[in-house]
DSSP file (Angstrom, degrees, kcal/mol; ACC not computed):
  #  RESIDUE AA STRUCTURE BP1 BP2  ACC     N-H-->O    O-->H-N    N-H-->O    O-->H-N    TCO  KAPPA ALPHA  PHI   PSI    X-CA   Y-CA   Z-CA
    1    1 A M              0   0    0      0, 0.0     2,-0.1     0, 0.0     5,-0.0   0.000 360.0 360.0 360.0 131.6   64.2  174.4   16.1
    2    2 A E    >   -     0   0    0      1,-0.1     3,-1.7     2,-0.0     4,-0.4  -0.419 360.0-118.5 -72.8 149.1   66.0  173.8   12.9
    3    3 A K  G >  S+     0   0    0      1,-0.3     3,-0.8     2,-0.1    -1,-0.1   0.861 110.0  50.4 -56.6 -40.9   67.9  170.5   12.7
    4    4 A D  G 3  S+     0   0    0      1,-0.2    -1,-0.3     2,-0.1    -2,-0.0   0.399  85.6  87.3 -86.2   6.2   71.3  172.1   12.1
    5    5 A E  G <  S+     0   0    0     -3,-1.7    -1,-0.2     1,-0.2    -2,-0.1   0.803 103.5  25.3 -71.5 -27.1   71.1  174.5   15.1
    6    6 A Q  S <  S+     0   0    0     -3,-0.8    52,-0.2    -4,-0.4    -1,-0.2  -0.366  81.8 164.0-133.4  55.9   72.5  171.9   17.5
    7    7 A P        -     0   0    0      0, 0.0    50,-1.0     0, 0.0     2,-0.2  -0.416  45.2-108.5 -72.4 149.8   74.6  169.4   15.5
    8    8 A D  E     +A   56   0A   0     48,-0.2     2,-0.2    49,-0.1    48,-0.2  -0.594  52.6 175.4 -71.1 142.6   77.0  167.1   17.2
    9    9 A S  E     -A   55   0A   0     46,-3.1    46,-3.2    -2,-0.2     2,-0.4  -0.731  27.6-126.3-138.4-178.7   80.5  168.3   16.5
   10   10 A Y  E     -A   54   0A   0     44,-0.3     2,-0.4    -2,-0.2    42,-0.1  -0.973  11.5-143.8-129.7 146.8   84.1  167.9   17.2
   11   11 A F  E     -A   53   0A   0     42,-2.4    42,-2.4    -2,-0.4     2,-0.5  -0.902  18.6-149.7-102.9 149.7   86.7  170.3   18.4
   12   12 A V  E     -Ab  52 107A   0     94,-3.1    96,-3.4    -2,-0.4     2,-0.5  -0.975   8.9-166.8-120.4 126.4   90.1  169.8   16.9
   13   13 A L  E     -Ab  51 108A   0     38,-2.6    38,-2.5    -2,-0.5     2,-0.5  -0.966   8.2-159.9-114.0 120.8   93.3  170.6   18.8
   14   14 A T  E     -Ab  50 109A   0     94,-3.0    96,-3.1    -2,-0.5     2,-1.0  -0.858  12.3-140.0-101.5 130.8   96.5  170.7   16.7
   15   15 A N  E     + b   0 110A   0     34,-2.7    33,-2.7    -2,-0.5    34,-0.2  -0.778  33.1 160.9 -92.3 100.1   99.8  170.4   18.4
   16   16 A S        +     0   0    0     94,-3.0    95,-0.2    -2,-1.0    -1,-0.1   0.169  43.9 104.2-101.6  15.6  102.2  172.8   16.7
   17   17 A S  S    S-     0   0    0     93,-0.4    31,-0.2     2,-0.2    95,-0.2  -0.195  84.5-107.7 -85.8-175.5  104.6  172.9   19.5
   18   18 A N  S    S+     0   0    0     93,-0.2     2,-0.3    29,-0.1    29,-0.1   0.224  95.1  45.1-101.9  14.8  108.0  171.2   19.7
   19   19 A E  S    S-     0   0    0     27,-0.1    -2,-0.2    54,-0.0     0, 0.0  -0.990  92.1 -87.2-150.6 159.5  107.0  168.5   22.2
   20   20 A D        -     0   0    0     -2,-0.3    53,-2.3    27,-0.1     2,-0.3  -0.279  44.2-156.7 -61.8 149.9  104.2  166.1   22.9
   21   21 A I  E     -CD  45  72B   0     24,-2.1    24,-3.1    51,-0.2     2,-0.3  -0.906   9.6-149.6-128.3 158.5  101.3  167.4   25.0
   22   22 A F  E     -CD  44  71B   0     49,-2.8    49,-2.8    -2,-0.3     2,-0.3  -0.938  19.5-160.3-122.8 148.5   98.6  165.9   27.1
   23   23 A I  E     -CD  43  70B   0     20,-2.3    20,-0.7    -2,-0.3     2,-0.4  -0.953  19.3-164.0-135.5 152.7   95.2  167.4   27.6
   24   24 A H  E     - D   0  69B   0     45,-2.0    45,-2.4    -2,-0.3     2,-0.3  -0.960  20.4-174.9-118.5 143.1   92.2  167.4   29.9
   25   25 A S  E     + D   0  68B   0     -2,-0.4     2,-0.3    43,-0.2    43,-0.2  -0.995   9.1 164.6-140.7 151.4   88.9  168.8   28.6
   26   26 A K  E     - D   0  67B   0     41,-2.2    41,-3.3    -2,-0.3     2,-0.6  -0.976  30.8-133.3-159.3 146.6   85.5  169.4   30.2
   27   27 A I  E     + D   0  66B   0     -2,-0.3     2,-0.3    39,-0.2    39,-0.2  -0.943  47.9 139.3-105.2 123.3   82.3  171.4   29.5
   28   28 A S  E     - D   0  65B   0     37,-2.2    37,-2.8    -2,-0.6     4,-0.1  -0.985  57.7-133.3-157.6 157.8   81.2  173.3   32.5
   29   29 A N  S    S+     0   0    0     -2,-0.3     2,-0.3    35,-0.3    37,-0.1   0.366  90.1  77.1 -97.5   4.4   79.7  176.7   33.6
   30   30 A N  S    S-     0   0    0     35,-0.1     2,-0.3     1,-0.0    35,-0.2  -0.765 100.5 -91.1-104.3 156.2   82.3  176.9   36.4
   31   31 A T        -     0   0    0     -2,-0.3     2,-0.6     1,-0.1    -2,-0.1  -0.530  46.2-139.5 -64.2 126.4   85.9  177.8   36.0
   32   32 A V        +     0   0    0     -2,-0.3     2,-0.2    -4,-0.1    36,-0.1  -0.801  32.1 161.1 -97.6 125.5   87.7  174.5   35.5
   33   33 A G    >   -     0   0    0     -2,-0.6     3,-1.7    34,-0.0     4,-0.2  -0.587  58.3 -74.7-125.4-169.4   91.0  174.0   37.3
   34   34 A L  G >  S+     0   0    0      1,-0.3     3,-1.7    -2,-0.2    51,-0.1   0.745 119.2  73.4 -64.6 -23.9   93.1  171.1   38.2
   35   35 A D  G 3  S+     0   0    0      1,-0.3    -1,-0.3    50,-0.1    -3,-0.0   0.693  88.1  63.6 -66.0 -16.4   90.8  170.1   41.0
   36   36 A Y  G <  S+     0   0    0     -3,-1.7    -1,-0.3     1,-0.2    -2,-0.2   0.652  98.8  59.5 -76.6 -15.2   88.3  168.9   38.4
   37   37 A F    <   -     0   0    0     -3,-1.7    -1,-0.2    -4,-0.2    48,-0.0  -0.866  58.8-179.8-122.3  97.1   90.8  166.2   37.2
   38   38 A P        +     0   0    0      0, 0.0     2,-0.3     0, 0.0    -1,-0.1   0.794  70.0  50.5 -68.5 -26.8   91.8  163.7   39.9
   39   39 A A  S    S-     0   0    0      1,-0.1     3,-0.1    42,-0.0     0, 0.0  -0.768  95.9 -95.2-112.6 156.6   94.1  161.7   37.6
   40   40 A S        -     0   0    0     -2,-0.3    -1,-0.1     1,-0.1     2,-0.0  -0.288  56.9 -87.0 -63.7 154.6   96.9  162.8   35.3
   41   41 A P        -     0   0    0      0, 0.0   -17,-0.1     0, 0.0    -1,-0.1  -0.323  37.0-176.3 -68.6 144.7   95.8  163.3   31.7
   42   42 A T        +     0   0    0    -19,-0.3     2,-0.8    -3,-0.1   -18,-0.1   0.509  55.3  99.0-114.9 -11.4   95.9  160.4   29.3
   43   43 A D  E     -C   23   0B   0    -20,-0.7   -20,-2.3     2,-0.0     2,-0.3  -0.704  58.2-168.9 -82.6 110.3   94.9  162.1   26.1
   44   44 A I  E     -C   22   0B   0     -2,-0.8     2,-0.5   -22,-0.2   -22,-0.2  -0.785  16.0-166.0-104.2 142.5   98.2  162.6   24.2
   45   45 A V  E     -C   21   0B   0    -24,-3.1   -24,-2.1    -2,-0.3     3,-0.1  -0.949  19.2-145.0-126.1 108.6   98.7  164.8   21.1
   46   46 A S    >   -     0   0    0     -2,-0.5     3,-2.3   -26,-0.2   -31,-0.3  -0.249  39.2 -73.3 -69.8 160.1  102.1  164.1   19.5
   47   47 A V  T 3  S+     0   0    0      1,-0.3    -1,-0.2   -29,-0.1   -31,-0.2  -0.293 121.2   8.9 -54.5 129.7  104.0  166.9   17.8
   48   48 A G  T 3  S+     0   0    0    -33,-2.7    -1,-0.3     1,-0.3     2,-0.2   0.452 106.6 116.8  79.2   0.5  102.3  167.8   14.5
   49   49 A K    <   -     0   0    0     -3,-2.3   -34,-2.7   -34,-0.2     2,-0.4  -0.543  58.2-128.3-101.1 166.4   99.2  165.7   15.2
   50   50 A K  E     -A   14   0A   0    -36,-0.2     2,-0.5    -2,-0.2   -36,-0.2  -0.883   9.1-151.1-114.0 145.2   95.6  166.6   15.7
   51   51 A Y  E     -A   13   0A   0    -38,-2.5   -38,-2.6    -2,-0.4     2,-0.5  -0.976  10.5-161.4-115.6 123.2   93.3  165.6   18.5
   52   52 A N  E     -A   12   0A   0     -2,-0.5   -40,-0.2   -40,-0.2    -2,-0.0  -0.919   9.8-179.5-108.0 126.4   89.6  165.2   17.7
   53   53 A Q  E     -A   11   0A   0    -42,-2.4   -42,-2.4    -2,-0.5     2,-0.1  -0.984  24.7-128.5-127.1 121.8   87.1  165.3   20.6
   54   54 A P  E     +A   10   0A   0      0, 0.0     2,-0.3     0, 0.0   -44,-0.3  -0.432  31.6 175.2 -67.8 140.8   83.4  165.0   20.1
   55   55 A I  E     -A    9   0A   0    -46,-3.2   -46,-3.1    -2,-0.1     2,-0.5  -0.978  26.5-132.4-139.8 152.8   81.2  167.6   21.7
   56   56 A S  E >   -A    8   0A   0     -2,-0.3     3,-2.0   -48,-0.2     4,-0.2  -0.933  10.4-144.3-107.6 126.0   77.5  168.3   21.6
   57   57 A N  G >  S+     0   0    0    -50,-1.0     3,-1.7    -2,-0.5    -1,-0.1   0.797  99.0  66.1 -58.8 -28.4   76.5  171.8   20.9
   58   58 A I  G >  S+     0   0    0      1,-0.3     3,-1.4   -52,-0.2    -1,-0.3   0.742  86.0  72.4 -66.3 -20.6   73.5  171.4   23.3
   59   59 A S  G <  S+     0   0    0     -3,-2.0    -1,-0.3     1,-0.3    -2,-0.2   0.632  83.4  71.3 -67.0 -12.9   76.0  171.0   26.1
   60   60 A F  G X  S+     0   0    0     -3,-1.7     3,-0.6    -4,-0.2     4,-0.3   0.354  71.2 115.4 -89.5   6.4   76.8  174.7   25.9
   61   61 A K  G X   +     0   0    0     -3,-1.4     3,-1.2     1,-0.2    -3,-0.0  -0.256  65.7  34.8 -68.8 165.3   73.4  175.8   27.3
   62   62 A D  G 3  S-     0   0    0      1,-0.2    -1,-0.2     2,-0.0    -3,-0.0   0.782 136.4 -59.7  61.6  31.1   73.3  177.7   30.7
   63   63 A G  G <  S+     0   0    0     -3,-0.6    -1,-0.2     1,-0.2    -2,-0.2   0.632  86.9 162.8  78.6  13.2   76.6  179.5   30.1
   64   64 A N    <   -     0   0    0     -3,-1.2    34,-0.4    -4,-0.3     2,-0.3  -0.326  17.0-165.8 -65.9 149.1   78.7  176.4   29.8
   65   65 A K  E     -D   28   0B   0    -37,-2.8   -37,-2.2   -35,-0.2     2,-0.6  -0.904  26.0-111.8-128.1 158.6   82.1  176.7   28.2
   66   66 A L  E     -DE  27  96B   0     30,-3.0    30,-2.4    -2,-0.3     2,-0.4  -0.854  35.7-164.5 -88.4 122.4   84.6  174.2   26.8
   67   67 A W  E     -DE  26  95B   0    -41,-3.3   -41,-2.2    -2,-0.6     2,-0.4  -0.923   7.6-176.2-110.5 133.3   87.7  174.2   29.1
   68   68 A I  E     -DE  25  94B   0     26,-2.3    26,-2.8    -2,-0.4     2,-0.5  -0.995   9.0-164.0-131.7 127.5   90.9  172.6   28.0
   69   69 A L  E     -DE  24  93B   0    -45,-2.4   -45,-2.0    -2,-0.4     2,-0.4  -0.946  11.4-159.1-109.4 132.0   94.1  172.2   30.1
   70   70 A V  E     -DE  23  92B   0     22,-2.9    21,-2.8    -2,-0.5    22,-1.4  -0.916   7.3-171.5-115.3 135.9   97.3  171.5   28.2
   71   71 A Y  E     -D   22   0B   0    -49,-2.8   -49,-2.8    -2,-0.4     2,-0.1  -0.994  18.6-134.3-126.3 128.5  100.4  169.9   29.8
   72   72 A K  E  >  -D   21   0B   0     -2,-0.4     4,-1.9   -51,-0.2     3,-0.4  -0.467  23.6-118.2 -74.4 152.7  103.7  169.6   28.0
   73   73 A Q  H  > S+     0   0    0    -53,-2.3     4,-2.2     1,-0.2     5,-0.2   0.896 116.1  56.9 -55.3 -41.4  105.6  166.3   28.2
   74   74 A S  H  > S+     0   0    0    -54,-0.2     4,-1.5     1,-0.2    -1,-0.2   0.836 104.1  52.3 -63.7 -32.5  108.4  168.1   30.0
   75   75 A T  H  > S+     0   0    0     -3,-0.4     4,-0.9     2,-0.2    -1,-0.2   0.929 111.8  45.2 -67.2 -45.2  106.1  169.4   32.7
   76   76 A L  H  < S+     0   0    0     -4,-1.9    -2,-0.2     1,-0.2    -1,-0.2   0.820 113.3  51.8 -68.1 -30.0  104.8  165.9   33.4
   77   77 A D  H  < S+     0   0    0     -4,-2.2    -1,-0.2    -5,-0.2    -2,-0.2   0.809 114.1  41.5 -74.3 -29.6  108.4  164.5   33.3
   78   78 A S  H  < S+     0   0    0     -4,-1.5     2,-0.3    -5,-0.2    -1,-0.2   0.477 116.1  43.9-101.3  -2.4  109.7  167.0   35.8
   79   79 A H  S  < S-     0   0    0     -4,-0.9     2,-0.1    -3,-0.2    -1,-0.1  -0.987  77.1-117.5-140.6 148.8  106.8  167.1   38.4
   80   80 A T     >  -     0   0    0     -2,-0.3     4,-2.3     1,-0.1     5,-0.2  -0.423  35.9-111.1 -74.3 161.7  104.6  164.6   40.1
   81   81 A W  H  > S+     0   0    0      1,-0.2     4,-2.6     2,-0.2     5,-0.2   0.885 120.5  55.1 -61.6 -37.1  100.9  164.8   39.4
   82   82 A Q  H  > S+     0   0    0      2,-0.2     4,-3.0     1,-0.2    -1,-0.2   0.912 107.8  48.3 -63.2 -42.0  100.4  166.0   43.0
   83   83 A E  H  > S+     0   0    0      2,-0.2     4,-2.5     1,-0.2    -1,-0.2   0.912 110.8  51.5 -62.5 -42.1  102.9  168.8   42.5
   84   84 A I  H  X>S+     0   0    0     -4,-2.3     5,-2.1     2,-0.2     4,-0.9   0.929 114.4  42.9 -61.2 -45.5  101.2  169.8   39.2
   85   85 A K  H ><5S+     0   0    0     -4,-2.6     3,-0.6     3,-0.2    -2,-0.2   0.943 115.9  47.3 -65.2 -48.1   97.8  169.9   40.9
   86   86 A D  H 3<5S+     0   0    0     -4,-3.0    -2,-0.2     1,-0.2    -1,-0.2   0.851 121.9  35.2 -64.3 -35.3   99.0  171.7   44.1
   87   87 A Q  H 3<5S-     0   0    0     -4,-2.5    -1,-0.2    -5,-0.2    -2,-0.2   0.417 104.2-122.3-101.7   0.5  100.9  174.3   42.1
   88   88 A G  T <<5 +     0   0    0     -4,-0.9    -3,-0.2    -3,-0.6    -4,-0.1   0.942  46.6 168.9  60.6  49.7   98.6  174.7   39.1
   89   89 A L      < +     0   0    0     -5,-2.1    -1,-0.1    -6,-0.2    -4,-0.1   0.028  17.1 136.4 -92.6  28.2  101.3  173.8   36.7
   90   90 A Y        -     0   0    0     -6,-0.2   -19,-0.2     1,-0.1     3,-0.1  -0.407  51.9-138.2 -66.9 155.6   99.3  173.3   33.5
   91   91 A D  S    S+     0   0    0    -21,-2.8     2,-0.3     1,-0.3   -20,-0.2   0.722  78.6   6.4 -90.4 -22.9  101.0  174.9   30.5
   92   92 A K  E     -E   70   0B   0    -22,-1.4   -22,-2.9     2,-0.0     2,-0.4  -0.965  57.9-160.9-158.3 141.0   98.0  176.4   28.8
   93   93 A R  E     -E   69   0B   0     -2,-0.3     2,-0.4   -24,-0.2   -24,-0.2  -0.996  10.9-171.2-125.8 129.3   94.3  176.8   29.7
   94   94 A Y  E     -E   68   0B   0    -26,-2.8   -26,-2.3    -2,-0.4     2,-0.4  -0.896   5.2-174.9-112.3 146.0   91.6  177.5   27.1
   95   95 A D  E     +E   67   0B   0     -2,-0.4     2,-0.4   -28,-0.2   -28,-0.2  -0.955  10.6 179.7-140.1 126.9   88.0  178.4   27.7
   96   96 A F  E     -E   66   0B   0    -30,-2.4   -30,-3.0    -2,-0.4     2,-0.2  -0.974  20.7-146.1-129.7 135.0   85.6  178.8   24.8
   97   97 A T     >  -     0   0    0     -2,-0.4     4,-2.2   -32,-0.2     5,-0.2  -0.470  41.1-103.7 -80.0 167.8   81.9  179.6   24.5
   98   98 A L  H  > S+     0   0    0    -34,-0.4     4,-2.5     1,-0.2     5,-0.2   0.902 124.1  53.1 -60.2 -40.2   80.1  177.9   21.7
   99   99 A E  H  > S+     0   0    0      1,-0.2     4,-2.1     2,-0.2    -1,-0.2   0.899 108.3  49.7 -63.3 -40.4   80.1  181.1   19.7
  100  100 A Q  H  > S+     0   0    0      2,-0.2     4,-1.2     1,-0.2    -1,-0.2   0.899 110.8  49.7 -65.3 -40.2   83.9  181.4   20.1
  101  101 A L  H  <>S+     0   0    0     -4,-2.2     5,-3.4     1,-0.2     3,-0.5   0.922 110.4  49.9 -63.9 -43.3   84.4  177.8   18.9
  102  102 A K  H ><5S+     0   0    0     -4,-2.5     3,-1.6     1,-0.2    -1,-0.2   0.897 105.7  57.7 -60.8 -39.4   82.2  178.4   15.9
  103  103 A A  H 3<5S+     0   0    0     -4,-2.1    -1,-0.2     1,-0.3    -2,-0.2   0.792 112.5  40.1 -63.7 -28.3   84.2  181.6   15.1
  104  104 A I  T ><5S-     0   0    0     -4,-1.2     3,-1.7    -3,-0.5    -1,-0.3   0.185 116.7-113.4-104.9  16.1   87.4  179.5   14.9
  105  105 A N  T < 5 -     0   0    0     -3,-1.6    -3,-0.2     1,-0.3    -2,-0.1   0.825  64.6 -68.6  57.5  34.8   85.6  176.6   13.1
  106  106 A Y  T 3 <S+     0   0    0     -5,-3.4   -94,-3.1     1,-0.2     2,-0.5   0.689 105.0 128.7  61.6  21.1   86.2  174.4   16.2
  107  107 A E  E <   -b   12   0A   0     -3,-1.7     2,-0.4    -6,-0.3   -94,-0.2  -0.937  35.4-176.3-116.4 123.3   89.9  174.3   15.5
  108  108 A I  E     -b   13   0A   0    -96,-3.4   -94,-3.0    -2,-0.5     2,-0.5  -0.940   9.3-157.7-116.5 135.0   92.4  175.2   18.2
  109  109 A V  E     -b   14   0A   0     -2,-0.4     2,-0.6   -96,-0.2   -94,-0.2  -0.962   2.8-157.3-117.8 119.1   96.2  175.3   17.5
  110  110 A Y  E     +b   15   0A   0    -96,-3.1   -94,-3.0    -2,-0.5   -93,-0.4  -0.852  14.9 174.6 -94.9 120.2   98.6  174.9   20.4
  111  111 A T        -     0   0    0     -2,-0.6   -93,-0.2   -95,-0.2    -1,-0.1   0.508  54.4-103.2-103.1  -7.4  101.9  176.5   19.6
  112  112 A G              0   0    0    -95,-0.2    -2,-0.1   -94,-0.1   -40,-0.1   0.340 360.0 360.0  99.0  -6.0  103.6  176.0   23.0
  113  113 A N              0   0    0    -21,-0.0    -3,-0.0   -96,-0.0   -21,-0.0   0.389 360.0 360.0-102.6 360.0  103.2  179.6   24.0
């Protein structure tokens, strides 16, 4: 195996929306929903800022994907964490294979839509 086939990397999520966002992320071969995250998200991405999260390309074996759940500040302000979990109130869900991440150069832009 060549050295650069499995480099450690980062994904970058840019918040291009008009409000702060919070995120959860996980690499898994199962569909990731709110039940994977017992606590509310603590990773905040302010408007216009970038969030860098290290990932290891080797983690994508066996059909694993990178799952990201995004919550707007307004969603967290208007609902309890229990309501968000019970009603599935995340604002955006991404799921990426390693090939898909490579195709977008590990850069994700959240626009609020």
